[in-house]
Backbone bond lengths (Angstrom), bond angles and torsions (degrees), N, CA, C in turn:
res aa  C-N    CA-C-N  psi(-1)  N-CA   C-N-CA  omega(-1)  CA-C   N-CA-C  phi
1 M - - - 1.464 - - 1.513 111.45 -
2 L 1.299 116.33 155.61 1.427 122.23 177.89 1.530 109.44 -109.11
3 L 1.323 117.31 132.12 1.507 122.44 170.65 1.523 107.79 -99.64
4 A 1.321 117.23 116.11 1.466 120.91 178.20 1.529 108.60 -112.95
5 V 1.311 115.93 133.07 1.499 121.28 -175.09 1.515 110.30 -130.18
6 D 1.336 115.34 129.21 1.466 120.47 175.07 1.539 107.85 -118.25
7 V 1.290 117.74 112.06 1.499 122.07 -178.01 1.550 109.15 -95.17
8 G 1.291 114.85 113.23 1.459 119.23 175.58 1.570 110.71 -103.51
9 N 1.318 115.08 174.63 1.459 117.55 -177.37 1.569 111.08 -63.01
10 S 1.353 114.70 -36.94 1.467 118.30 -174.78 1.533 111.61 -100.41
11 H 1.342 115.00 -43.58 1.467 120.26 -174.82 1.515 112.46 -130.76
12 T 1.288 116.65 152.07 1.469 125.30 173.82 1.547 106.37 -110.44
13 V 1.365 114.13 122.13 1.442 118.21 177.57 1.534 107.41 -109.01
14 S 1.320 115.28 129.98 1.483 117.53 -178.77 1.569 106.53 -132.86
15 G 1.329 113.91 157.75 1.455 118.53 178.83 1.506 112.29 -154.58
16 L 1.291 114.50 152.98 1.503 123.31 175.95 1.493 109.27 -104.72
17 F 1.297 117.64 126.36 1.480 123.68 174.57 1.486 110.30 -105.81
18 S 1.332 117.37 132.41 1.470 121.32 174.81 1.489 108.78 -72.27
19 D 1.340 117.25 170.89 1.455 121.33 -178.58 1.505 112.39 -66.34
20 D 1.334 118.15 -16.61 1.495 118.63 177.20 1.557 107.94 -101.33
21 N 1.317 116.77 26.86 1.466 124.46 169.73 1.565 114.74 69.44
22 R 1.312 117.34 20.83 1.493 117.92 177.39 1.543 109.77 -92.01
23 L 1.336 117.76 138.58 1.419 118.60 175.60 1.543 108.38 -79.21
24 V 1.287 117.24 108.24 1.468 122.06 -169.72 1.513 113.09 -96.78
25 A 1.367 117.33 -18.13 1.484 120.18 174.81 1.528 107.19 -159.25
26 H 1.302 115.98 148.00 1.483 117.00 174.19 1.509 108.55 -152.69
27 W 1.364 114.90 156.48 1.429 122.13 -172.38 1.546 108.42 -141.07
28 R 1.337 114.96 151.33 1.451 121.56 178.40 1.551 106.85 -130.00
29 L 1.315 118.92 110.21 1.454 122.18 -177.32 1.514 109.96 -125.17
30 K 1.335 116.69 157.91 1.472 119.73 176.99 1.522 111.49 -62.92
31 S 1.307 117.11 141.32 1.463 119.94 174.28 1.533 110.86 -81.78
32 D 1.278 116.75 112.18 1.475 121.59 -179.82 1.525 105.92 -106.22
33 R 1.391 114.89 108.50 1.493 119.17 -173.05 1.488 116.28 -60.70
34 D 1.349 116.33 -18.99 1.466 120.06 -174.66 1.570 110.84 -97.70
35 R 1.302 118.15 4.02 1.448 118.41 -175.91 1.535 111.31 -70.71
36 T 1.364 114.65 136.56 1.450 118.75 -177.54 1.556 109.12 -95.38
37 A 1.314 114.49 171.35 1.453 121.50 179.58 1.567 109.35 -59.95
38 D 1.322 116.27 -39.91 1.469 118.77 -179.91 1.500 112.49 -67.37
39 E 1.368 115.73 -38.49 1.476 118.16 177.12 1.541 111.47 -66.77
40 L 1.315 115.60 -37.20 1.465 117.23 175.86 1.554 109.94 -61.36
41 A 1.272 118.32 -41.48 1.462 123.09 -178.81 1.544 108.28 -59.18
42 I 1.305 117.44 -50.51 1.472 122.21 -178.42 1.545 110.05 -56.58
43 R 1.303 114.29 -49.61 1.485 120.47 -175.67 1.502 112.18 -66.61
44 Y 1.340 115.66 -52.14 1.496 117.86 -175.15 1.495 114.90 -75.49
45 H 1.323 117.59 -33.12 1.461 116.09 178.61 1.535 109.84 -66.72
46 A 1.334 116.67 -31.12 1.445 120.46 174.88 1.564 110.36 -64.70
47 L 1.358 113.86 -44.03 1.480 116.76 175.73 1.461 114.54 -61.13
48 F 1.341 117.60 -43.07 1.465 122.10 178.40 1.562 108.29 -55.62
49 Q 1.349 113.77 -47.49 1.451 119.64 -175.32 1.524 110.27 -62.20
50 M 1.355 115.32 -46.64 1.514 119.85 -179.46 1.493 110.05 -59.50
51 A 1.328 117.28 -32.39 1.511 119.25 180.00 1.485 113.67 -86.34
52 G 1.328 115.71 -1.20 1.466 120.61 179.47 1.488 118.97 84.30
53 F 1.365 114.13 26.45 1.477 120.57 -177.66 1.492 109.22 -120.78
54 D 1.334 114.97 151.88 1.453 119.74 -177.98 1.544 109.47 -109.18
55 A 1.310 119.38 127.54 1.449 121.59 -179.15 1.556 110.89 -56.81
56 E 1.304 114.66 -24.76 1.573 119.58 178.84 1.529 109.39 -60.72
57 A 1.327 117.10 -25.18 1.478 119.38 -175.31 1.521 112.29 -82.22
58 I 1.357 118.48 -7.03 1.438 122.40 -175.60 1.570 109.71 -77.91
59 T 1.312 117.97 116.38 1.478 119.35 -178.36 1.544 112.54 -115.13
60 G 1.338 115.19 -3.39 1.448 118.87 -179.54 1.522 110.49 -137.83
61 F 1.289 119.25 146.15 1.509 123.09 177.77 1.492 111.48 -144.18
62 I 1.355 115.57 131.68 1.471 121.32 175.20 1.554 109.86 -142.83
63 V 1.347 114.55 140.89 1.443 118.76 -178.68 1.497 109.65 -134.82
64 S 1.363 117.29 138.66 1.461 123.19 165.01 1.494 106.82 -118.82
65 S 1.366 115.50 138.26 1.467 116.12 -172.60 1.542 109.06 -148.24
66 V 1.314 115.36 140.84 1.491 119.15 172.16 1.548 107.76 -106.31
67 V 1.347 116.65 6.41 1.491 120.91 176.82 1.545 108.55 -118.19
68 P 1.347 116.12 100.12 1.456 117.76 -171.38 1.518 115.94 -55.74
69 T 1.372 119.24 -38.10 1.425 119.92 -179.64 1.525 113.53 -62.85
70 L 1.350 111.01 -36.38 1.528 116.08 -179.67 1.550 110.17 -74.83
71 E 1.296 116.61 -33.14 1.478 117.97 177.15 1.513 109.27 -60.24
72 T 1.364 116.62 -43.54 1.439 120.37 178.08 1.516 113.26 -60.40
73 S 1.362 115.07 -44.51 1.489 120.04 178.81 1.515 110.38 -62.40
74 W 1.304 117.87 -42.47 1.487 118.35 -177.97 1.495 111.48 -66.96
75 L 1.327 117.86 -38.09 1.508 120.33 179.66 1.540 108.02 -67.28
76 E 1.340 117.64 -39.95 1.458 119.88 178.00 1.559 109.43 -63.94
77 Y 1.331 115.27 -43.18 1.494 118.64 178.72 1.521 110.82 -57.88
78 A 1.337 116.84 -48.09 1.495 121.63 -177.99 1.524 108.75 -61.09
79 D 1.328 116.36 -44.21 1.430 120.22 -176.92 1.557 111.74 -65.07
80 K 1.385 114.41 -41.14 1.491 119.32 -172.49 1.542 110.61 -82.96
81 Y 1.344 115.95 -38.36 1.462 116.74 -170.55 1.573 113.47 -105.04
82 L 1.320 116.78 -17.67 1.436 118.93 -177.61 1.551 111.28 -119.56
83 G 1.332 112.66 -14.06 1.517 120.81 -169.53 1.484 117.41 -41.65
84 K 1.319 118.62 -51.83 1.459 123.18 -173.69 1.514 112.47 -61.11
85 R 1.306 116.82 -33.23 1.467 119.43 -173.05 1.538 114.69 -96.06
86 L 1.367 113.62 -7.86 1.471 116.50 -177.90 1.535 111.13 -71.73
87 H 1.301 116.18 136.92 1.460 119.62 177.34 1.526 112.48 -76.77
88 A 1.289 118.23 -17.58 1.453 123.90 177.86 1.520 108.86 -144.50
89 P 1.317 120.43 159.09 1.466 120.66 179.66 1.490 109.51 -61.98
90 P 1.382 115.33 152.38 1.503 120.73 178.26 1.546 108.70 -51.14
91 M 1.291 117.18 136.52 1.449 119.18 -175.24 1.544 112.44 -113.72
92 R 1.324 115.39 140.00 1.483 118.78 175.66 1.495 106.77 -122.03
93 V 1.330 115.83 147.11 1.484 120.49 178.99 1.498 111.78 -97.78
94 N 1.362 115.78 131.95 1.455 120.23 168.07 1.528 107.16 -145.67
95 H 1.339 116.36 -170.53 1.482 118.65 -172.97 1.515 113.47 -67.35
96 T 1.387 117.71 -12.03 1.409 119.63 179.93 1.556 113.90 -94.13
97 T 1.339 114.85 -8.24 1.441 119.67 -176.31 1.548 109.74 -67.76
98 P 1.309 119.92 135.02 1.463 120.40 175.50 1.529 110.02 -69.28
99 T 1.344 117.35 117.57 1.462 119.27 -176.53 1.520 110.51 -128.54
100 G 1.322 117.80 -2.63 1.465 118.74 -176.85 1.523 111.11 86.62
101 I 1.343 117.17 -11.19 1.473 121.03 178.67 1.524 107.92 -114.84
102 T 1.304 117.69 132.71 1.462 122.98 179.45 1.534 108.79 -86.37
103 V 1.328 117.97 127.76 1.482 121.09 176.27 1.525 108.45 -86.21
104 A 1.352 118.01 99.40 1.456 121.24 -171.36 1.514 110.10 -106.22
105 T 1.334 115.06 54.50 1.484 118.35 178.03 1.571 109.09 -109.59
106 D 1.300 117.93 172.79 1.475 120.97 -178.13 1.494 111.69 -59.08
107 N 1.349 116.75 -42.25 1.474 120.76 179.71 1.482 110.33 -134.94
108 P 1.355 117.57 89.03 1.478 121.94 -174.35 1.543 112.86 -56.31
109 A 1.339 115.44 -29.40 1.501 119.29 -177.82 1.507 112.13 -63.94
110 E 1.321 119.40 -23.10 1.477 119.94 -179.23 1.506 115.05 -89.11
111 V 1.340 117.02 -4.71 1.477 120.85 -178.72 1.542 107.53 -75.98
112 G 1.339 118.27 126.01 1.436 122.65 -179.14 1.499 111.21 -60.52
113 A 1.313 116.24 138.74 1.468 120.73 -178.48 1.511 112.67 -56.11
114 D 1.312 116.41 -35.50 1.470 121.20 -178.45 1.523 111.40 -64.98
115 R 1.338 117.24 -33.58 1.462 121.88 179.45 1.511 110.74 -67.57
116 I 1.315 115.62 -41.08 1.498 120.79 176.42 1.547 109.34 -63.15
117 V 1.312 115.60 -46.65 1.481 120.93 -176.91 1.545 109.48 -61.44
118 N 1.306 116.55 -45.53 1.471 120.68 179.39 1.545 110.47 -60.93
119 A 1.317 116.25 -39.92 1.462 119.82 -177.92 1.533 108.76 -63.66
120 V 1.328 117.46 -41.65 1.458 122.42 178.66 1.520 111.64 -60.31
121 A 1.378 114.92 -48.13 1.461 118.84 -178.12 1.567 111.10 -67.26
122 A 1.332 118.89 -38.01 1.443 121.49 179.64 1.536 110.53 -68.00
123 W 1.292 117.45 -40.23 1.476 120.70 177.76 1.557 109.05 -62.40
124 D 1.313 116.99 -38.23 1.449 119.27 178.54 1.505 114.20 -59.68
125 I 1.364 113.22 -32.73 1.477 121.37 -178.85 1.511 109.04 -80.45
126 L 1.351 119.08 -46.46 1.448 121.28 -166.74 1.560 115.72 -105.52
127 E 1.312 114.86 -30.83 1.499 121.05 176.61 1.537 110.37 53.29
128 Q 1.304 117.38 44.80 1.494 121.49 174.53 1.558 106.69 -163.77
129 A 1.345 114.39 174.38 1.473 116.94 179.31 1.541 107.73 -56.33
130 L 1.354 114.61 136.72 1.444 117.92 -170.60 1.573 110.09 -153.22
131 I 1.317 113.76 165.40 1.491 121.06 176.37 1.534 106.47 -127.07
132 V 1.314 115.25 130.33 1.498 119.91 173.52 1.546 105.85 -106.22
133 I 1.339 115.77 131.79 1.435 121.08 177.08 1.514 107.10 -113.68
134 D 1.322 117.90 117.19 1.472 122.02 -177.22 1.497 110.80 -112.64
135 F 1.356 116.14 114.42 1.477 121.87 -178.42 1.518 108.15 -91.14
136 G 1.341 117.26 83.79 1.454 121.84 176.55 1.506 109.75 -110.98
137 T 1.333 116.33 -145.89 1.455 123.02 174.45 1.535 108.61 -56.60
138 A 1.364 113.19 -43.57 1.471 120.16 168.64 1.548 106.07 -109.60
139 I 1.329 116.39 159.10 1.461 120.90 169.95 1.543 107.71 -96.57
140 T 1.293 116.02 122.98 1.472 118.33 -179.14 1.534 109.44 -117.59
141 F 1.309 113.05 142.00 1.468 120.24 171.97 1.522 106.16 -112.82
142 D 1.321 117.96 123.50 1.494 120.58 -178.34 1.494 108.83 -119.38
143 C 1.290 113.83 135.30 1.502 119.48 -175.68 1.509 112.19 -114.50
144 V 1.318 116.26 129.36 1.441 123.88 174.82 1.515 107.62 -119.76
145 N 1.367 116.17 126.52 1.473 117.33 -177.83 1.540 111.41 -86.87
146 S 1.322 115.25 179.79 1.474 119.43 -175.16 1.527 112.25 -70.77
147 D 1.343 117.30 -11.96 1.493 121.02 175.69 1.502 111.64 -89.88
148 K 1.319 116.33 11.90 1.459 121.87 178.98 1.548 112.80 65.02
149 E 1.356 113.46 38.11 1.458 119.53 179.22 1.539 106.88 -112.36
150 Y 1.354 114.66 134.22 1.444 119.86 172.87 1.575 104.73 -84.73
151 V 1.330 113.93 113.25 1.429 117.05 -171.35 1.554 115.48 -101.82
152 G 1.338 115.95 -5.86 1.474 119.86 -179.10 1.499 111.89 127.05
153 G 1.336 115.90 -160.23 1.438 119.78 179.54 1.500 112.54 172.28
154 T 1.299 117.18 -149.39 1.468 120.12 179.35 1.557 108.06 -135.18
155 I 1.340 114.52 157.83 1.419 121.75 179.30 1.548 110.21 -128.95
156 H 1.337 118.09 132.29 1.442 122.66 -175.54 1.555 109.51 -130.38
157 P 1.288 117.66 155.20 1.484 117.61 174.37 1.535 108.65 -62.55
158 G 1.317 116.67 139.27 1.460 121.73 -179.77 1.542 114.91 -73.34
159 I 1.307 114.74 171.32 1.445 118.52 -177.59 1.531 110.19 -69.11
160 G 1.349 117.78 -44.55 1.461 121.23 -179.91 1.501 112.71 -58.99
161 I 1.356 117.82 -46.04 1.478 119.17 -177.38 1.532 109.82 -73.13
162 S 1.343 116.94 -29.57 1.495 117.99 174.60 1.512 111.88 -65.53
163 L 1.302 116.47 -40.61 1.498 119.86 177.41 1.510 110.17 -66.26
164 D 1.353 117.06 -42.94 1.440 119.69 177.89 1.501 113.41 -60.12
165 A 1.326 115.53 -40.88 1.447 121.57 -179.21 1.553 109.88 -63.76
166 L 1.319 114.50 -42.71 1.512 120.92 178.16 1.482 109.92 -58.00
167 A 1.326 115.92 -49.46 1.491 119.55 -174.56 1.534 109.83 -73.95
168 G 1.318 116.84 -34.85 1.465 119.26 -175.27 1.494 115.52 -80.89
169 R 1.343 115.39 -27.42 1.491 118.18 -175.05 1.541 113.17 -100.12
170 T 1.294 118.87 -2.15 1.475 123.20 -179.77 1.507 109.13 -120.77
171 A 1.317 114.40 145.95 1.470 119.37 -177.44 1.500 112.53 -73.98
172 K 1.345 116.73 -33.41 1.497 118.29 -171.19 1.511 116.56 -114.23
173 L 1.296 117.43 -4.97 1.479 117.21 -175.66 1.503 111.52 -90.45
174 P 1.358 118.10 125.27 1.448 120.80 -172.96 1.527 110.18 -83.19
175 R 1.366 116.22 166.17 1.461 122.50 170.93 1.510 107.25 -79.44
176 V 1.335 117.12 121.55 1.468 121.78 -168.12 1.488 112.03 -109.03
177 D 1.360 117.48 139.65 1.449 121.70 170.83 1.533 108.54 -83.05
178 I 1.376 115.09 119.49 1.503 115.55 -173.91 1.558 111.67 -101.44
179 S 1.340 115.75 18.75 1.424 117.35 -179.69 1.532 114.69 -77.49
180 T 1.336 116.43 -9.35 1.472 120.41 177.00 1.510 110.81 -93.60
181 T 1.266 117.50 134.29 1.486 120.88 -179.42 1.550 109.91 -73.76
182 P 1.344 115.95 130.89 1.486 118.17 178.21 1.548 108.85 -63.88
183 K 1.338 115.76 142.72 1.468 119.51 179.26 1.526 110.35 -75.35
184 Q 1.347 115.56 -26.49 1.451 119.73 177.01 1.554 108.07 -152.09
185 V 1.314 115.19 166.40 1.458 119.41 -175.92 1.545 110.07 -74.66
186 I 1.335 116.45 -39.86 1.443 118.74 179.93 1.554 109.28 -77.25
187 G 1.284 116.01 110.59 1.465 119.72 -179.44 1.515 111.36 -75.03
188 T 1.386 115.45 128.66 1.446 119.84 -179.04 1.511 114.55 -100.30
189 S 1.387 114.72 6.82 1.429 121.44 170.34 1.556 106.93 -145.54
190 T 1.333 115.07 166.36 1.458 117.46 -179.86 1.499 113.14 -57.24
191 V 1.309 115.44 -47.91 1.486 120.41 179.99 1.548 110.34 -59.35
192 A 1.330 114.07 -47.41 1.517 118.43 -179.32 1.560 109.47 -62.64
193 A 1.306 117.08 -37.28 1.445 121.26 -176.67 1.541 110.93 -67.68
194 I 1.355 116.06 -38.18 1.483 120.83 176.93 1.504 110.47 -68.45
195 R 1.342 114.43 -46.24 1.430 119.85 -178.59 1.553 112.37 -58.34
196 S 1.303 114.20 -44.03 1.443 121.81 -179.91 1.488 111.04 -66.89
197 G 1.370 114.56 -42.19 1.471 120.15 178.57 1.458 113.07 -62.24
198 M 1.330 117.54 -40.55 1.494 122.39 -179.08 1.505 110.57 -69.33
199 L 1.301 117.95 -52.33 1.482 122.07 -171.47 1.544 112.87 -73.26
200 Y 1.334 113.85 -51.60 1.506 116.67 178.09 1.551 108.62 -69.76
201 G 1.313 115.23 -35.37 1.521 119.03 -178.97 1.509 111.50 -65.15
202 F 1.313 118.45 -48.75 1.471 120.50 -179.69 1.515 111.19 -72.72
203 G 1.339 115.21 -32.80 1.501 118.29 173.16 1.537 110.64 -59.13
204 G 1.321 114.84 -43.97 1.472 121.77 -179.69 1.542 109.39 -65.38
205 L 1.314 115.84 -41.31 1.494 120.82 177.75 1.535 109.91 -57.40
206 V 1.313 115.00 -46.86 1.517 119.59 -179.13 1.513 109.81 -61.42
207 D 1.351 118.42 -49.84 1.427 120.47 -179.33 1.525 114.36 -57.85
208 R 1.307 113.96 -45.24 1.481 121.36 -177.08 1.541 109.05 -66.97
209 M 1.353 118.02 -47.45 1.460 120.52 -178.86 1.514 112.69 -61.53
210 V 1.337 114.08 -44.11 1.503 118.08 -179.29 1.553 109.55 -62.82
211 E 1.332 116.23 -40.18 1.486 120.69 177.47 1.544 111.17 -57.69
212 I 1.348 116.96 -51.01 1.484 116.92 -173.88 1.535 111.95 -81.11
213 L 1.321 117.65 -28.90 1.448 118.74 176.06 1.535 110.40 -67.94
214 A 1.305 116.24 -42.36 1.451 121.62 -178.82 1.539 111.75 -61.90
215 R 1.344 113.93 -34.79 1.498 120.47 179.79 1.510 109.33 -62.71
216 E 1.330 116.81 -40.98 1.434 120.58 178.41 1.510 114.97 -79.80
217 L 1.336 116.06 -37.17 1.465 121.95 -175.98 1.551 113.68 -70.81
218 A 1.363 114.06 -41.99 1.481 118.42 -177.70 1.520 108.94 -145.86
219 P 1.339 115.73 73.13 1.451 119.41 -175.85 1.560 115.57 -59.08
220 D 1.350 114.45 -19.88 1.458 118.49 -178.51 1.548 112.40 -88.39
221 Q 1.340 117.71 -6.61 1.425 120.91 -178.69 1.544 113.01 -99.06
222 D 1.338 117.05 143.37 1.453 118.87 177.65 1.536 112.30 -63.81
223 R 1.294 114.36 -40.05 1.512 117.44 174.57 1.523 110.12 -152.23
224 V 1.304 113.53 159.71 1.491 118.66 178.72 1.536 107.44 -113.81
225 P 1.326 116.73 128.46 1.475 119.96 -177.31 1.531 110.74 -67.70
226 T 1.326 116.14 149.27 1.453 120.94 179.62 1.561 112.32 -124.33
227 V 1.273 114.64 148.85 1.482 121.79 173.52 1.524 106.73 -124.88
228 A 1.339 118.42 126.59 1.411 121.75 178.23 1.540 111.14 -108.92
229 T 1.341 115.61 143.21 1.453 120.28 178.56 1.531 109.05 -146.86
230 G 1.296 118.45 177.17 1.443 122.80 -178.54 1.563 114.04 99.30
231 G 1.309 116.54 160.49 1.459 121.54 -168.39 1.543 114.66 -58.33
232 M 1.320 117.53 -30.77 1.495 119.00 -175.20 1.514 112.34 -99.79
233 A 1.326 117.97 2.87 1.484 118.67 -174.05 1.507 112.70 -57.58
234 H 1.314 117.55 -43.71 1.476 120.45 -178.41 1.518 114.13 -64.85
235 L 1.356 117.77 -24.45 1.443 120.17 177.66 1.527 113.54 -73.62
236 V 1.318 113.07 -39.29 1.476 118.26 -175.84 1.513 113.19 -85.29
237 A 1.358 116.45 -28.39 1.486 121.68 -175.62 1.528 113.41 -47.52
238 P 1.355 120.88 -45.50 1.468 120.35 -178.19 1.542 114.10 -63.49
239 F 1.361 115.39 -14.09 1.443 119.84 -176.02 1.530 112.17 -107.79
240 A 1.370 115.72 2.94 1.432 120.85 -177.26 1.508 110.04 -130.84
241 A 1.328 116.36 107.01 1.436 123.60 -178.76 1.526 112.34 -63.14
242 A 1.318 115.29 -27.09 1.487 120.12 -172.91 1.531 113.40 -77.61
243 I 1.361 118.22 -11.10 1.418 120.29 176.73 1.551 111.27 -78.68
244 D 1.299 116.78 113.29 1.493 123.03 -175.76 1.534 112.10 -81.36
245 R 1.340 114.76 -43.29 1.469 118.98 -176.30 1.522 107.91 -153.33
246 I 1.355 112.61 150.62 1.450 118.76 175.50 1.526 108.03 -110.54
247 E 1.299 117.50 129.92 1.446 122.54 176.28 1.557 107.54 -124.98
248 P 1.345 115.43 93.94 1.483 117.81 -175.74 1.496 112.55 -61.93
249 D 1.356 119.05 -29.19 1.459 121.48 -174.22 1.534 110.94 -105.87
250 L 1.353 116.73 26.98 1.457 120.88 -176.06 1.574 112.76 -54.37
251 T 1.325 114.62 -47.51 1.434 119.49 -173.62 1.536 109.44 -66.30
252 L 1.329 117.79 -41.32 1.484 117.86 178.77 1.492 111.62 -63.15
253 H 1.346 117.56 -40.80 1.475 117.57 179.59 1.530 112.31 -68.60
254 G 1.376 115.46 -31.98 1.431 117.33 173.92 1.500 113.44 -63.54
255 L 1.350 114.73 -39.61 1.496 119.90 175.85 1.489 110.59 -60.35
256 R 1.334 116.06 -44.11 1.492 121.06 -179.66 1.539 111.19 -59.43
257 L 1.335 115.33 -43.87 1.476 121.24 -179.59 1.530 110.09 -63.52
258 I 1.279 117.48 -43.68 1.481 122.63 -179.27 1.480 111.72 -64.24
259 Q 1.362 114.93 -43.96 1.456 119.83 179.97 1.556 109.62 -64.18
260 A 1.275 116.00 -41.37 1.481 120.54 179.88 1.558 111.36 -63.85
261 M 1.332 111.92 -39.46 1.511 117.07 178.46 1.517 111.69 -61.28
262 S 1.342 115.20 -42.54 1.466 118.84 -177.05 1.565 109.74 -71.06
263 H 1.305 113.45 -33.38 1.479 119.50 -174.21 1.539 109.37 -72.60
264 H 1.347 115.22 -38.16 1.449 118.04 -174.43 1.539 110.94 -95.75
265 G 1.410 113.82 -13.60 1.454 115.04 -174.88 1.492 111.67 -97.44
């Protein structure tokens, strides 16, 4: 089995893939920057057990991380607790990793590993110029052209931090649960106004960004297909016509593809 781990600023998403490439279990936990390799072992081995899997069966490990301290802990964990059984050394993704996609930005070293991984997974699905929208701590739009080059994108404050800023920086505005669909766009209460502002607002952001990014990315195409992922994707999708498909496990599948490439290449 392969253990694939994507460490984000807020959450760490991990998954186990069977030998026939099926995602058989996955977890989403808070990213704690101070967690050690031993603490990861206690936590994750318990999760494996609860899901009915044995850590002894893990023969592959790959991590992508935007939190350097946690990347180190995960690599130590893999080395210490999985090392003997791994068919290849624990793998981490960065801009130098062979992925089949060329990172064609001004400074490839600054591109987050998760953005590269998502581009790989989305290309595997669409095999054409595309845009990945990732609703994480930040909302990122990533553009891959028809030559299979990751050319860059845009970064926006995420939904969670926008809500936190509203509640934290204003005396009277509450922290609002936005999982309920607004009955109308014009909010007739403070809560309804925030909910409408967030959902219709971020939906509008997505549609507008996809429109202008697509124009630059593939001027000769009528439209550029999009793949959305990340914790909040399903909330915004009903308000954004430009989202073609949601792939909640996009990053994990990208990690699996990259690990397979390195293993067979």
